[in-house]
Each structure stands twice: as C-alpha cells, then as structure tokens.
C-alpha positions as CSV (number, residue, x, y, z in Angstrom):
1,M,-0.1,0.0,-0.3
2,K,2.7,2.1,0.7
3,K,4.4,2.0,-2.6
4,L,0.9,2.8,-4.1
5,V,0.5,6.0,-2.3
6,L,3.7,6.8,-3.2
7,F,3.6,6.2,-7.0
8,G,0.2,8.0,-6.9
9,A,2.1,11.1,-5.0
10,A,4.9,10.9,-7.9
11,I,2.2,11.0,-10.6
12,A,0.7,14.0,-9.2
13,F,3.7,15.7,-8.3
14,A,4.9,15.0,-11.7
15,A,1.1,16.1,-13.5
16,I,1.7,19.4,-11.3
17,S,4.8,20.1,-12.6
18,T,3.6,19.8,-15.7
19,V,0.7,22.0,-15.5
20,R,3.1,24.6,-13.9
21,A,5.8,24.2,-16.6
22,A,2.7,25.3,-19.0
23,D,1.7,28.1,-17.3
24,E,5.5,29.1,-17.0
25,A,5.5,28.7,-21.1
26,A,2.2,30.7,-21.5
27,K,3.8,33.6,-19.9
28,K,7.0,33.7,-22.1
29,P,6.6,35.6,-25.3
30,A,6.9,32.6,-28.2
31,A,9.6,31.7,-29.8
32,P,9.7,33.4,-33.2
33,K,8.6,31.0,-35.9
34,A,10.5,29.8,-39.0
35,H,9.7,32.4,-41.7
36,K,8.9,30.9,-45.4
37,M,11.4,32.2,-48.2
38,A,9.3,35.3,-49.4
39,A,9.3,34.8,-52.9
40,S,11.8,37.6,-55.1
41,S,10.8,40.2,-57.0
42,A,14.4,40.4,-58.4
43,K,15.3,38.3,-61.7
44,M,18.4,36.0,-62.6
45,D,20.5,37.2,-65.5
46,M,21.4,34.1,-67.3
47,S,22.4,33.7,-71.0
48,T,24.0,31.5,-73.3
49,P,26.4,32.7,-75.6
50,D,24.1,32.3,-78.6
51,E,21.4,34.4,-76.5
52,M,23.6,37.4,-76.3
53,K,22.1,40.7,-77.8
54,W,24.9,41.9,-79.6
55,G,25.3,45.6,-80.7
56,D,27.6,48.3,-81.7
57,A,29.8,49.9,-78.8
58,P,28.9,53.2,-77.7
59,P,30.5,56.3,-79.5
60,I,32.9,56.3,-76.5
61,F,35.0,53.1,-78.2
62,S,36.4,53.2,-81.4
63,P,34.1,51.6,-84.4
64,G,34.0,47.9,-84.9
65,A,33.6,46.7,-81.4
66,K,30.7,45.3,-80.6
67,L,28.8,45.4,-76.7
68,A,26.4,42.7,-74.9
69,V,24.8,44.1,-71.6
70,L,24.8,41.2,-69.5
71,E,23.6,42.3,-66.4
72,G,22.2,46.1,-65.2
73,N,22.6,49.4,-67.3
74,P,25.8,50.3,-67.4
75,F,24.9,54.0,-68.0
76,G,22.5,53.7,-64.9
77,T,22.9,53.1,-61.3
78,G,23.4,50.0,-59.4
79,Y,26.0,47.5,-60.7
80,Y,26.8,46.5,-64.1
81,T,28.2,43.7,-66.4
82,V,29.0,43.6,-69.9
83,A,30.9,42.0,-72.7
84,L,33.1,43.6,-75.1
85,K,34.2,42.0,-77.9
86,M,37.2,43.5,-80.3
87,P,38.3,43.0,-83.9
88,D,41.8,42.0,-84.5
89,G,44.0,45.2,-84.2
90,Y,41.6,46.8,-82.1
91,K,42.7,49.4,-79.5
92,I,41.1,51.2,-76.3
93,M,43.8,54.2,-76.2
94,P,45.0,55.2,-72.7
95,H,41.9,56.1,-70.6
96,W,41.3,55.8,-67.2
97,H,37.8,55.4,-65.0
98,P,36.2,57.2,-61.9
99,A,35.5,53.8,-60.3
100,T,37.2,50.2,-60.1
101,E,36.9,48.1,-63.5
102,R,37.0,44.5,-63.4
103,V,37.9,42.7,-66.4
104,T,38.4,38.9,-67.4
105,V,39.3,37.5,-70.4
106,I,36.8,35.3,-72.2
107,S,38.6,34.4,-75.4
108,G,41.1,35.7,-77.8
109,E,44.3,37.6,-77.2
110,F,43.9,40.7,-74.4
111,H,46.8,42.8,-73.6
112,A,46.8,45.7,-71.8
113,G,49.4,48.3,-69.8
114,M,49.4,51.2,-67.6
115,G,50.7,54.7,-68.4
116,D,49.9,57.6,-70.5
117,K,50.6,56.3,-73.9
118,M,50.1,53.4,-76.2
119,D,52.8,51.3,-75.5
120,E,52.4,47.5,-77.3
121,A,56.1,46.2,-76.0
122,G,55.1,47.0,-72.0
123,A,52.0,45.4,-72.5
124,K,50.8,42.4,-70.7
125,T,49.7,39.2,-72.6
126,F,46.1,38.1,-70.8
127,P,44.9,34.9,-72.5
128,P,41.3,33.4,-71.8
129,G,40.4,33.0,-67.8
130,S,42.7,36.1,-67.1
131,F,41.1,38.5,-64.7
132,A,42.7,42.2,-63.8
133,S,40.7,44.5,-61.3
134,I,42.0,48.2,-62.3
135,P,41.5,50.9,-59.3
136,P,39.8,54.1,-59.9
137,R,41.9,57.0,-62.0
138,M,44.7,54.3,-62.9
139,H,45.7,55.5,-66.1
140,H,45.6,52.1,-68.7
141,F,45.3,50.9,-72.4
142,A,44.2,47.8,-74.4
143,F,44.3,46.2,-77.4
144,A,43.4,42.6,-79.1
145,K,45.2,40.1,-80.6
146,G,42.6,38.2,-82.9
147,E,38.9,38.5,-81.9
148,T,38.6,38.8,-78.2
149,V,36.0,39.2,-75.9
150,V,36.3,40.2,-72.3
151,Q,33.6,40.7,-69.6
152,V,34.0,44.0,-67.9
153,S,32.0,44.9,-64.8
154,G,31.7,47.9,-62.1
155,P,29.3,49.9,-60.4
156,A,27.5,52.1,-63.0
157,P,27.7,54.6,-64.1
158,F,30.7,53.5,-66.3
159,K,32.6,56.1,-67.8
160,L,35.4,56.2,-69.7
161,I,38.1,59.2,-69.8
162,Y,41.1,59.6,-72.5
163,V,44.0,60.5,-71.1
164,N,44.3,62.6,-74.2
165,A,41.0,64.2,-75.2
166,A,42.0,63.8,-78.9
167,D,42.0,60.2,-78.5
168,D,38.1,59.7,-77.9
169,P,36.2,58.7,-80.7
170,S,33.1,60.5,-80.0
171,G,34.7,64.0,-80.0
172,M,32.7,64.7,-76.9
173,Q,35.2,64.4,-74.3
174,G,36.2,68.1,-72.4
175,K,33.5,69.4,-74.8
176,K,30.1,71.3,-72.8
177,K,27.0,69.6,-74.1
178,P,25.0,72.0,-76.1
179,A,22.6,74.5,-73.6
180,A,18.7,73.2,-74.2
181,K,16.9,75.3,-76.0
182,K,14.6,77.7,-74.2
183,A,10.9,77.6,-75.2
184,D,9.7,80.6,-76.8
185,K,7.3,82.8,-74.9
186,P,4.2,84.0,-76.4
187,A,4.0,87.6,-77.3
188,A,2.2,89.6,-74.6
C-alpha cells in the first residue's frame, strides 16, 4: 500500500509540475516561428553565348567593337556587367575610370598596360581566363590580337575618360554639351 501511495504521489507531483511548466511557458513570449522565404521580385540574369544580344559599342569606343549588356545598366545606377567583342588589332587608347573596373578575358588574346601612352611592347598578354581589377583613376590602355571578348563589370555609371582628349572617338570629351533651347515665350 505504501508503494501505491508513493506511486500516486509521484504521478500527482509530475502532473502538477507539468501544469506549472505549461503556465510558465504561456507567460513567456512565443519563440519566433521559422519564416518561409518570400518570393523575390529580382530576376536572374542568365544567357548562353548564342543568346547574348550584341550591338555596336557606344561612341566612346572606336568603331568596330560590339557590346552585349549582361546585367544591369552600365549608364544607369547599380552594378553592371557587359561583354565587349573586339576585332583583331582593336585598340583602346590610354584612359581611366572614376570607379574600379573588373575585366575577365573570355576568348582571344587581350593585351593591356599602364601609362599615359600606348606602349604595345610594354603591355602584358592576358589569355582566356585571365582577370584584372583596375583601381579608379589608373591610366591604362588595351588592344586585341585576334577576335577577343572580355567581360567588364563595375559600379554604374560606366565612364571612360581618355588621357588625351584627341583619342576620344566620340569627339565629346572636354566639350560642353549643347545648352537646351529655351521655349519661345508667347507674345504678350
């Protein structure tokens, strides 16, 4: 009988402890629930080489190069990635950028060097798979041997400032943009 009473007391004690624990838990704030991943409105930019849309490079580049925008808007804001396809012998005269430029060689033979003058003999050869990170304001030049494709990325807007304004194929470097015409006022 003693064993039965002790057993019954133990059950009662366990029941009371369980009720007290439940009451204490109810007083505590609930632990945060696991959140489901919200659907993102961002899109994934993906393209195979045959899906890239190539067009003429902007006039800041000499004629002959083609450009494909892979990500972002190079002339907007945010981060951009473009592919630049250059024919054999194509040159980009000494220039600099206000932001870091990252270049990966995809195909061909890319050559680049630092300095204020085009120095083909002093340039380094970058075969496919090569990478360069060029800091802001670093004067550099580049040229291609054979058809060459490079991928360029960085913070937008993309700006290329030629060391010598005469090297700017667009002819706009150092020139002020034409002022907007004022609308004629109606006669009073």
